[in-house]
C-alpha positions in Angstrom: -12.7 38.6 5.1 -12.5 36.1 8.1 -9.3 34.1 8.2 -10.7 30.5 7.5 -7.9 29.1 9.7 -9.0 30.2 12.8 -12.4 29.8 11.9 -11.5 26.2 11.7 -8.9 26.3 15.2 -12.1 27.4 16.7 -14.1 24.5 15.5 -11.4 21.9 16.8 -11.7 23.4 20.1 -15.2 22.2 20.6 -15.2 18.7 19.2 -17.1 16.7 21.7 -15.8 12.9 21.6 -18.0 10.5 20.3 -19.3 8.0 22.5 -19.1 4.6 21.0 -22.0 2.2 21.3 -20.9 -1.6 20.4 -23.1 -4.0 19.0 -22.5 -6.5 22.1 -19.9 -6.7 24.9 -18.1 -9.5 23.1 -16.6 -8.5 18.9 -17.1 -12.7 18.1 -21.1 -11.9 18.6 -20.9 -9.7 15.7 -18.2 -10.8 13.7 -18.8 -11.2 10.3 -22.3 -10.4 10.5 -22.4 -8.8 7.2 -20.6 -11.1 5.3 -22.1 -14.2 3.1 -19.3 -16.6 5.1 -19.5 -20.6 5.5 -21.7 -20.0 8.5 -24.5 -18.4 6.4 -23.7 -20.5 3.4 -24.7 -23.3 5.4 -27.7 -22.1 6.6 -29.1 -20.5 3.3 -27.5 -22.7 0.6 -28.8 -26.5 -0.2 -26.5 -29.0 0.1 -25.9 -29.2 -3.4 -25.1 -25.5 -4.3 -23.3 -25.4 -0.7 -20.9 -28.4 -2.1 -20.6 -26.7 -5.5 -19.5 -23.5 -4.0 -17.0 -25.3 -1.7 -15.3 -27.0 -4.5 -15.2 -23.9 -6.7 -13.8 -22.2 -3.4 -10.9 -25.0 -3.4 -10.7 -26.6 -6.3 -11.5 -24.3 -8.9 -14.2 -26.3 -10.5 -16.7 -24.4 -12.4 -20.2 -24.2 -10.9 -23.3 -25.3 -13.0 -25.7 -22.4 -14.2 -28.6 -24.2 -11.8 -26.4 -24.2 -8.9 -25.7 -20.4 -9.6 -29.6 -19.7 -9.4 -29.8 -21.0 -6.0 -26.5 -18.9 -5.2 -27.8 -15.7 -5.7 -31.4 -16.7 -4.6 -29.6 -17.7 -1.0 -27.8 -14.4 -1.3 -30.7 -12.1 -1.6 -32.3 -13.9 0.8 -29.7 -13.4 3.2 -29.0 -9.7 1.7 -32.8 -8.8 2.2 -33.4 -10.2 5.7 -30.4 -7.1 6.8 -32.4 -4.6 4.9 -30.5 -4.3 1.8 -32.3 -3.1 -1.3 -29.7 -3.1 -4.3 -26.3 -5.3 -5.3 -23.3 -4.8 -6.7 -20.0 -6.2 -8.6 -17.0 -4.9 -6.4 -14.0 -4.4 -8.3 -10.5 -3.0 -7.9 -9.8 -0.9 -11.2 -6.1 -0.1 -12.1 -7.3 3.3 -10.1 -6.0 1.7 -6.9 -9.4 2.4 -5.7 -12.2 0.3 -5.4 -15.8 0.4 -8.1 -19.1 -0.1 -7.9 -22.2 0.1 -9.8 -25.4 -0.4 -7.9 -28.5 -2.1 -9.1 -31.3 -2.7 -7.3 -33.4 -5.8 -6.7 -36.7 -4.6 -7.9 -38.2 -5.8 -11.0 -41.3 -4.4 -12.5 -44.1 -6.8 -13.4 -47.1 -6.0 -15.0 -50.1 -4.7 -13.5 -47.8 -1.6 -11.9 -46.4 -4.5 -9.5 -42.7 -5.1 -8.8 -40.8 -8.2 -7.3 -37.1 -8.6 -5.9 -35.2 -10.3 -8.1 -31.4 -11.5 -8.6 -30.8 -14.4 -11.0 -27.4 -16.5 -11.5 -26.7 -14.3 -14.4 -26.5 -11.2 -12.5 -24.3 -12.9 -9.5 -21.5 -14.5 -12.7 -21.2 -11.5 -15.0 -22.2 -7.7 -15.6 -20.6 -4.8 -18.1 -20.1 -1.8 -16.9 -18.7 0.8 -18.7 -15.3 0.7 -19.0 -14.2 4.1 -20.8 -13.5 6.2 -18.3 -11.1 3.6 -16.2 -7.5 3.7 -16.8 -6.5 1.0 -19.5 -2.9 2.2 -20.5 -3.7 1.8 -24.0 -5.4 -1.8 -24.1 -8.6 -0.4 -25.5 -10.1 3.3 -27.1 -12.6 5.2 -25.0 -15.2 4.4 -27.5 -14.5 0.7 -26.5 -16.4 0.9 -23.4 -17.5 -2.6 -22.8 -15.7 -4.8 -20.1 -16.8 -7.3 -17.8 -17.0 -8.4 -14.2 -16.9 -11.6 -13.1 -17.9 -13.0 -9.9 -14.8 -14.0 -7.7 -16.4 -16.7 -5.3 -12.9 -17.1 -3.4 -13.8 -14.0 -1.6 -16.9 -13.9 0.0 -19.9 -11.3 -0.6 -20.2 -8.8 2.0 -22.8 -5.9 2.7 -21.7 -2.7 2.9 -24.0 0.6 3.3 -27.5 -1.7 2.3 -25.5 -3.0 -0.8 -25.0 -6.4 -1.6 -20.9 -6.4 -2.6 -20.0 -9.4 -4.9 -16.2 -9.3 -5.3 -15.3 -9.8 -8.7 -12.2 -9.7 -11.4 -12.9 -6.8 -14.3 -11.3 -7.4 -18.2 -11.9 -5.7 -21.3 -14.3 -7.3 -23.7 -11.1 -8.3 -25.7 -10.0 -10.5 -22.2 -7.1 -8.6 -21.4 -7.5 -7.5 -17.3 -8.2 -4.3 -16.2 -8.1 -4.6 -12.4 -5.7 -5.8 -10.0 -7.3 -9.1 -8.8 -6.8 -10.8 -12.0 -3.3 -11.0 -12.0 -3.4 -11.8 -8.4 -5.5 -14.6 -8.6 -3.2 -16.4 -11.5 -0.1 -15.8 -9.5 -1.4 -17.4 -6.5 -2.7 -20.1 -9.2 1.2 -20.4 -10.7 2.9 -20.4 -6.9 0.1 -23.6 -6.0 0.8 -25.6 -8.7 4.6 -25.5 -8.2 5.0 -24.9 -4.3 2.7 -28.2 -3.8 5.2 -30.2 -5.4 8.5 -28.7 -3.8 6.5 -29.5 -0.4 6.1 -33.2 -1.5 9.8 -33.4 -1.4 9.1 -33.2 2.4 5.4 -34.3 2.9 3.4 -36.2 0.9 -0.1 -35.1 2.2 0.1 -31.7 1.6 -2.8 -31.0 -1.4 -2.3 -27.1 -1.5 -0.3 -23.8 -1.1 -1.3 -20.7 -0.8 0.3 -17.2 -0.1 -1.2 -15.5 3.4 -0.9 -11.7 3.8 -0.4 -9.6 7.1 -1.1 -5.6 6.5 0.0 -2.9 8.8 -1.9 0.3 7.2 -0.1 3.2 8.8 -2.4 6.8 8.6 -2.5 10.0 9.9 -5.5 12.0 11.2 -6.8 15.8 10.6 -9.5 17.5 12.1 -11.8 18.1 9.2 -11.8 21.7 9.4 -8.5 22.3 9.5 -8.4 20.1 6.4 -10.3 22.0 4.8 -9.0 25.5 5.7 -6.0 23.4 3.4 -6.4 23.6 -0.5 -3.2 21.6 -0.9 -4.8 18.4 1.8 -8.0 18.6 -0.3 -6.9 18.3 -3.7 -3.5 16.1 -3.3 -3.6 14.6 0.0 -0.4 16.4 1.3 0.7 19.8 2.2 2.8 21.4 -0.2 3.8 23.9 2.1 4.3 23.9 5.9 7.1 25.6 8.4 8.0 22.7 11.0 6.4 23.0 14.3 9.2 23.8 16.6 7.8 20.0 18.2 6.8 17.5 16.1 8.6 13.9 16.7 11.5 14.5 18.3 11.2 13.4 21.7 9.6 10.1 20.3 6.7 10.6 22.8 3.7 9.9 20.6 4.9 6.3 19.4 2.8 3.7 21.3 1.9 6.7 23.9 -1.5 6.7 25.1 -4.2 7.2 22.3 -6.3 10.2 22.2 -10.0 10.6 23.5 -11.1 11.6 20.1 -8.7 9.2 17.8 -9.5 6.3 20.3 -13.3 6.6 19.7 -12.7 6.7 15.9 -10.7 3.4 16.0 -13.2 1.8 18.3 -15.9 2.8 15.6 -13.6 1.1 12.8 -12.8 -2.1 14.7 -16.9 -2.4 15.2 -17.5 -1.9 11.2 -14.2 -3.7 10.3 -15.0 -6.7 12.5 -19.0 -6.7 10.6 -17.4 -7.2 7.9 -15.0 -10.0 8.5 -11.7 -8.2 8.4 -10.1 -9.7 11.7 -8.5 -6.0 13.1 -6.3 -6.9 16.3 -3.7 -4.1 17.1 -3.9 -0.5 16.8 -1.5 2.2 18.6 0.1 5.7 17.8 2.8 5.5 15.2 6.0 7.6 15.4 4.7 10.9 13.9 2.0 13.0 15.6 -1.8 12.0 14.8 -0.3 9.4 12.8 -1.5 5.7 13.5 -1.4 2.2 13.0 -4.1 -0.9 12.5 -2.8 -4.6 11.8 -5.7 -7.6 11.2 -4.7 -10.9 11.7 -2.9 -13.2 9.1 -5.2 -14.0 6.0 -5.5 -16.0 2.7 -3.7 -13.4 0.4 -6.6 -12.4 -2.2 -8.9 -11.7 0.8 -6.4 -10.0 2.9 -6.4 -7.6 -0.3 -9.9 -7.2 -0.4 -9.9 -6.5 3.2 -7.2 -3.9 3.0 -9.3 -2.4 0.2 -12.8 -2.1 2.6 -10.4 -0.8 5.3 -9.6 2.2 3.2 -13.0 3.1 2.7 -14.2 2.7 6.3 -11.3 4.7 7.4 -12.3 7.8 5.1 -16.3 7.1 6.0 -15.9 6.2 9.9 -13.4 9.1 10.5 -16.2 11.3 9.2 -18.3 10.5 11.6 -15.9 11.8 14.1 -14.9 14.9 12.6 -11.5 13.3 11.0 -10.1 13.3 7.7 -7.7 10.3 7.1 -4.6 10.8 5.1 -3.6 8.0 3.2 -0.8 9.9 1.5 2.5 8.7 2.0 4.2 11.7 2.7 1.4 14.6 4.1 3.9 16.7 6.1 7.7 17.2 5.1 10.0 16.6 8.3 8.1 13.7 9.9 7.7 10.1 9.2 5.8 9.4 5.9 3.5 6.2 6.2 3.6 3.0 4.5 1.6 -0.3 4.3 4.2 -3.3 5.6 3.1 -6.4 3.7 4.0 -9.5 5.7 3.9 -12.5 3.4 4.5 -16.0 3.9 3.1 -19.2 2.7 0.8 -21.9 4.3 -0.3 -25.3 3.0 -3.8 -26.9 3.8 -2.1 -29.1 6.3 -1.7 -25.7 8.5 2.4 -25.8 7.8 3.7 -22.2 7.5 6.4 -22.9 5.1 8.4 -20.3 6.5 8.5 -21.5 10.1 11.7 -23.0 11.1 10.8 -26.4 12.5 12.3 -29.1 15.3 13.6 -31.8 13.5 15.8 -31.8 10.5 13.6 -32.6 7.6 11.6 -29.4 9.1 14.2 -27.3 8.7 15.8 -28.7 5.5 12.3 -27.7 4.2 12.4 -24.5 5.7 16.3 -23.6 4.4 14.8 -24.8 1.0 12.0 -22.3 0.7 13.5 -19.5 2.3 16.7 -19.7 -0.1 14.2 -19.8 -2.7 12.9 -16.9 -1.9 16.5 -15.2 -1.9 16.9 -16.2 -5.0 13.6 -14.9 -6.6 14.9 -11.4 -5.2 17.8 -11.7 -6.2 16.7 -12.3 -10.0 14.0 -9.9 -9.6 14.9 -6.9 -7.1 14.2 -4.1 -9.9 10.4 -5.6 -10.6 10.0 -5.6 -7.0 11.0 -1.8 -6.8 8.6 -1.4 -9.8 5.8 -2.9 -8.1 5.6 -0.3 -5.1 6.9 2.9 -7.1 4.3 6.0 -7.0 4.5 9.8 -6.5 3.8 9.6 -3.3 6.1 6.3 -2.3 9.0 8.3 -3.8 8.7 11.0 -1.3 8.8 8.3 1.6 11.8 5.8 0.6 14.5 6.6 2.3 13.5 8.8 5.0 12.2 8.4 8.3 12.2 5.2 9.1 10.8 4.1 5.3 13.1 1.4 3.7 15.1 3.0 0.9 14.9 2.5 -3.0 17.4 -0.4 -3.0 16.1 -3.6 -2.4 17.6 -6.1 -0.2 17.1 -8.5 2.1 17.5 -9.3 5.8 17.6 -12.2 7.2 19.2 -11.8 10.6 22.5 -12.8 12.1 21.6 -16.3 13.0 20.1 -17.4 9.6 23.3 -15.7 8.0 25.2 -17.3 10.2 23.2 -20.9 9.3 23.8 -20.4 5.5 27.2 -19.6 5.9 27.5 -23.2 7.7 25.6 -24.8 5.0 27.6 -23.6 2.0 30.9 -25.3 4.2 28.7 -28.4 4.6 29.9 -31.5 2.2 26.3 -32.6 1.9 22.8 -33.3 3.4 23.7 -35.9 5.9 25.9 -33.5 7.8 23.3 -31.0 7.8 20.6 -34.1 9.4 23.5 -35.1 11.6 23.6 -31.9 13.6 20.0 -31.7 14.1 20.3 -33.8 17.5 16.9 -34.3 19.7 18.3 -32.8 22.7 19.8 -29.2 20.8 17.6 -28.4 18.3 18.3 -24.9 18.2 22.2 -25.8 17.6 24.3 -26.2 15.1 23.1 -25.0 12.1 21.5 -22.8 14.5 18.1 -22.6 12.9 15.5 -20.9 15.2 12.3 -22.1 16.3 9.4 -20.0 15.6 8.9 -19.6 19.3 12.0 -17.9 20.3 12.0 -15.6 17.0 15.8 -14.9 16.9 15.6 -12.7 14.2 16.1 -9.2 15.1 14.0 -6.4 13.0 15.9 -3.9 10.8 13.3 -1.3 10.2 15.9 0.3 7.1 15.4 -2.8 5.3 12.9 -3.2 2.5 12.2 -6.8 2.7 13.1 -8.5 5.9 12.5 -11.9 7.3 11.1 -11.4 10.6 10.6 -15.3 12.3 8.2 -17.0 10.1 7.0 -14.6 7.4 9.0 -11.8 5.1 7.7 -8.3 5.7 8.1 -6.0 2.6 8.2 -2.9 4.5 8.8 -0.6 0.7 5.0 -0.7 0.3 3.3 2.8 0.3 0.1 3.5 2.4 -2.3 4.2 -0.1 -1.3 1.2 -2.4 -3.4 -1.4 -3.7 -1.7 -4.5 -1.8 -2.2 -7.1 -4.7 0.1 -5.0 -7.1 3.5 -6.0 -4.8 1.8 -9.3 -3.7 1.5 -10.8 -7.5 4.5 -9.7 -8.4 6.4 -11.6 -5.5 3.8 -14.3 -6.1 5.3 -14.9 -9.7 8.5 -14.7 -8.8 8.5 -17.2 -6.3 6.8 -19.3 -8.4 8.9 -19.0 -11.3 11.8 -19.3 -8.9 10.3 -22.9 -7.9 9.7 -24.0 -11.5 14.0 -23.7 -12.2 14.7 -25.0 -8.7 12.6 -28.1 -9.3 14.1 -28.5 -12.8 17.4 -28.1 -11.5 16.8 -30.9 -8.9 15.4 -33.3 -11.8 18.4 -33.0 -14.1 20.3 -33.9 -10.9 18.5 -37.0 -10.2 18.4 -38.0 -13.3 22.1 -38.5 -13.3 21.4 -40.9 -10.2 21.8 -38.3 -7.4 19.7 -39.1 -4.4 16.6 -36.6 -4.2 18.1 -35.1 -1.1 21.6 -34.6 -2.1 20.1 -32.9 -5.4 18.0 -30.5 -3.2 21.1 -29.9 -0.9 23.4 -29.0 -3.6 20.7 -26.5 -5.1 20.4 -24.8 -2.3 23.9 -24.5 -1.5 24.1 -23.3 -5.4 21.4 -20.7 -4.4 23.0 -18.9 -1.3 26.1 -18.7 -2.7 24.4 -16.9 -6.0 22.1 -14.5 -4.0 24.8 -13.7 -1.6 24.6 -10.1 -3.2 21.1 -9.3 -2.2 21.5 -9.7 1.7 22.4 -7.0 3.8 22.2 -6.9 7.5 23.4 -3.4 8.4 21.8 0.3 7.6 20.4 0.6 4.3 20.3 4.4 5.2 23.7 4.6 5.2 25.9 6.5 2.2 28.6 3.2 2.7 25.3 0.9 1.4 24.5 2.9 -1.3 28.3 2.4 -2.8 28.1 -1.1 -1.9 25.2 -2.0 -3.3 26.4 -0.2 -7.0 29.4 -2.4 -6.4 27.0 -5.5 -6.1 24.9 -4.5 -8.8 22.0 -3.9 -7.4 19.4 -1.0 -8.8 19.0 2.6 -7.2 15.9 3.9 -8.9 15.1 6.7 -6.7 12.4 7.9 -8.9 8.7 6.0 -10.5 9.6 6.9 -14.1 13.1 5.1 -14.2 12.0 2.2 -11.9 8.7 1.5 -13.9 11.1 0.2 -16.7 11.2 -2.8 -15.1 7.4 -3.7 -15.9 8.1 -4.0 -19.6 11.4 -5.7 -19.7 12.1 -8.4 -21.7 12.9 -10.5 -18.8 9.9 -9.3 -17.1 7.6 -10.1 -20.0 9.1 -13.4 -20.4 8.6 -14.4 -16.6 4.5 -13.2 -16.8 4.1 -15.0 -19.9 5.2 -18.5 -18.9 3.7 -18.5 -16.1 0.4 -17.5 -17.8 -0.2 -14.3 -14.9 0.1 -11.2 -17.6 0.4 -10.8 -21.2 2.7 -8.3 -23.0 0.2 -6.1 -23.7 -1.1 -6.0 -19.9 2.5 -5.2 -18.6 2.6 -2.7 -21.3 -0.9 -1.1 -20.4 0.3 -0.8 -16.5 3.4 0.6 -17.4 1.5 3.3 -19.7 -1.0 3.7 -17.1 1.4 4.2 -14.0 3.4 6.6 -15.9 0.2 8.9 -16.5 -0.8 8.5 -12.9 2.4 10.1 -12.4 2.4 12.3 -15.0 -1.1 13.5 -13.4 -0.2 13.4 -9.6 2.9 15.8 -10.1 0.8 18.4 -12.5 -2.1 18.4 -10.1 0.5 19.2 -7.3 2.2 21.9 -9.3 -1.0 23.4 -10.0 -2.0 23.6 -6.3 1.4 24.9 -5.2 0.9 27.8 -8.2 -2.5 28.6 -7.1 -1.6 28.8 -3.2 1.7 30.5 -3.7 -0.2 33.2 -6.0 -3.7 33.9 -4.5 -3.1 33.2 -1.0 0.3 33.3 0.1 1.8 36.6 -2.0 -1.5 38.7 -1.4 -1.0 37.9 2.6 3.0 38.9 2.3 2.0 41.7 0.6 -0.9 42.6 3.2 1.8 42.5 5.9 4.7 44.1 4.2 2.4 47.0 3.6 1.8 47.5 7.3 5.3 47.6 8.1 5.6 50.3 5.3 3.1 52.1 7.1 4.5 51.3 10.2 8.1 52.8 9.2 6.7 56.0 7.4 4.5 56.5 11.4 7.7 56.3 13.2 9.4 58.9 11.0 6.4 61.3 12.0 6.8 61.3 15.2 11.1 60.8 16.0 13.8 62.7 15.0 15.6 61.5 12.0 18.6 60.4 13.9 16.8 58.0 16.6 14.8 57.1 12.8 17.5 55.5 11.0 18.3 53.5 14.2 15.2 52.2 14.9 13.8 51.6 11.4 17.1 49.5 10.6 14.7 46.5 11.5 11.9 47.6 9.6 13.5 47.9 6.5 15.7 45.0 7.0 11.8 42.9 7.2 10.2 44.9 4.6 13.2 43.8 2.3 13.3 40.4 3.3 9.6 40.3 2.4 10.2 41.8 -1.0 12.9 39.3 -1.7 10.7 36.3 -0.8 7.8 37.8 -3.0 9.9 38.3 -5.8 11.6 34.8 -5.6 8.2 32.9 -5.5 6.9 34.9 -8.1 9.7 34.2 -10.5 10.2 30.3 -9.7 6.0 29.7 -9.8 6.3 31.5 -13.6 9.3 29.3 -14.6 7.5 26.3 -12.8 4.3 27.2 -15.3 6.2 27.6 -18.2 8.0 24.4 -17.5 4.9 22.7 -17.2 3.8 23.8 -20.7 6.6 22.6 -22.2 6.8 18.7 -20.4 2.9 19.1 -21.8 4.0 19.3 -25.5 5.8 16.1 -24.9 4.1 13.0 -26.7 6.2 10.1 -25.3 4.9 9.3 -21.6 8.4 8.4 -20.0 9.8 11.1 -21.7 6.8 13.5 -20.4 7.6 11.9 -16.5 10.8 12.8 -17.0 10.4 16.1 -17.7 7.7 16.7 -15.0 10.5 15.0 -12.7 13.8 17.0 -14.1 12.1 20.4 -14.9 9.0 20.6 -13.2 9.6 19.0 -9.8 12.7 21.0 -9.1 11.0 24.1 -8.3 8.7 22.2 -5.1 11.2 22.8 -2.9 12.4 26.1 -4.2 9.0 27.5 -3.9 8.2 25.8 -0.7 11.8 27.5 0.7 10.4 30.9 0.1 7.2 30.6 1.2 7.8 28.7 4.6 10.2 31.5 5.1 7.5 33.8 4.9 5.2 31.5 7.6 7.7 32.2 10.0 7.8 35.7 9.8 4.3 37.2 9.1 2.1 37.9 11.7 0.5 35.2 12.8 -3.4 36.5 12.5 -2.7 36.8 8.6 -1.6 33.8 7.8 -4.0 31.8 5.4 -3.1 28.3 6.4 -3.2 26.0 9.4 0.3 25.7 10.3 2.1 22.7 11.2 2.2 23.0 15.2 -1.9 23.1 14.6 -2.5 19.9 11.8 0.0 17.2 13.3 -2.0 17.8 17.3 -5.3 17.1 17.9 -7.4 18.8 20.2 
């Protein structure tokens, strides 16, 4: 039988570079051409429909039925003009991916004719079968009804000749079955209270909304090599693989010249993204070989989340055109950098203010410090929940290794702002803060930096770092739906601002001036949130010990981290902010545990299959060759010389035999451990059993397989090796 590895390698050597054809010399000519955006709305909608839709987007006002018919008709006319034949409600189920069910515009008439129709009812709501989506026990399998409902705040778009309408997805009993619903609710909760706080400083603000700029990391691997690795196909990662003699040690890939094949892929990706209104701006090589990153301009968080989900789809779609497969797993290769999705989060107002941008005046800086300190307090009080929001089997492998932040949540704000907070703690009143802000020395005491100077450093080991005018949540995994950490962050911030307002009002009711009350509470929060701030190396053992002394959690695995979702503290948090109910939180907890179990289970089964059906036969074949070679030596040389010459041969035979035996034994033990774990009914206990009783065999089996890879004849080894997977040809 031919070795599939060498067939795959031969294919990679003859890959032509696909020349990319740009629709225009300027991206601005086709940017958003597949989006039902503001420009299209003004062209296709009546004035009544346009104004009604804008009020729905900006103010949440309900759209009348007759107007929805007009909007649907306009969408259909625009879409059909671009060759569209179908429409779909596009939503984010709890799988983490997106979902869609396509319906044709066509509607049959009497006499064998047909007409294209798309009415308001179809735009507003549909009833997709919800029985096969994860629900975490919200409903039984036989209770299949679920509803998708139009989200007018995220514009419709065209993808592959289908009109896609962003929607929420809920059970027929009303509970959310998606990521978008709690995200939208968290945004409302944050807006409602943040406006009140901003008005302490600026009475003109009418709306506050979170913004997000994600940075998407990914690996590229040739399609032929990917197909020759069953572990990559089935799990998205390699379960075996001896390290390459050269990988990322020289740091020569990071920001290096982009390989022509990868660049052609990126160029087409950007074209398709720009058509869909995704403002991709940055592309570059990442640290590991064949690892890359792309990033857009900041957007309102709901649209940014939709765009990231679309981008992950485009990555896979476009990669196929260039004979690549995109790997979004957080740790597809051992020993080199994993992939994350840095979430750059901030708060903006309808007046164009970034609330996390330091200002030039005392009042602007007072506002900046107020919001900054409230964020510190929110993260301090809910660090376990933030850790739970980024928990997954894949991310467990990434956190704390090769530039990924650790599982301990801490906040980095930089030396200068840290010094500013220390100085504020010592100030007796807000008047001193104001007096220190002289017009001619805006960067002096208390040294609050202007954003143009970007005086904060970048701590790449910090999971939550302030980087000038935003917080960078670096701990999010590359395959994650960004809505999950974002709705958690929005909710804890909303809750914290509510407490802040109540604390301020208590003091003003006692006769204290408002500015003095704000300043007094800010000082109190600075002291109370000290333990969440850390400016040093988050990888160090010293920090692990220090974090424990501070009382910070260190949940290294998903099962233990997820417990924060069902704590009384979290349930009360989401309930009082009207973002999620206890039932919805419990369902997500159960669903995440189930997903963790299945991920580990699949990986264990793939590992066992590869070890027994691919690796061991190869090892035995090579071992038999050595045995035959040893016998041949004995026949052609004298016994004295044979003993000396055959020593290396017999040592190799024994070496292989020992590893074969160890692999068989560990695979058998792993299978038995999996059988025992599968008997456990409680989801948490089952997940712990998979973590402690099944996963312990992964490294053991891998160790012996990787030793065999290093020794067995290269022409026999069945799986593409790291030196082949990591470098684009």
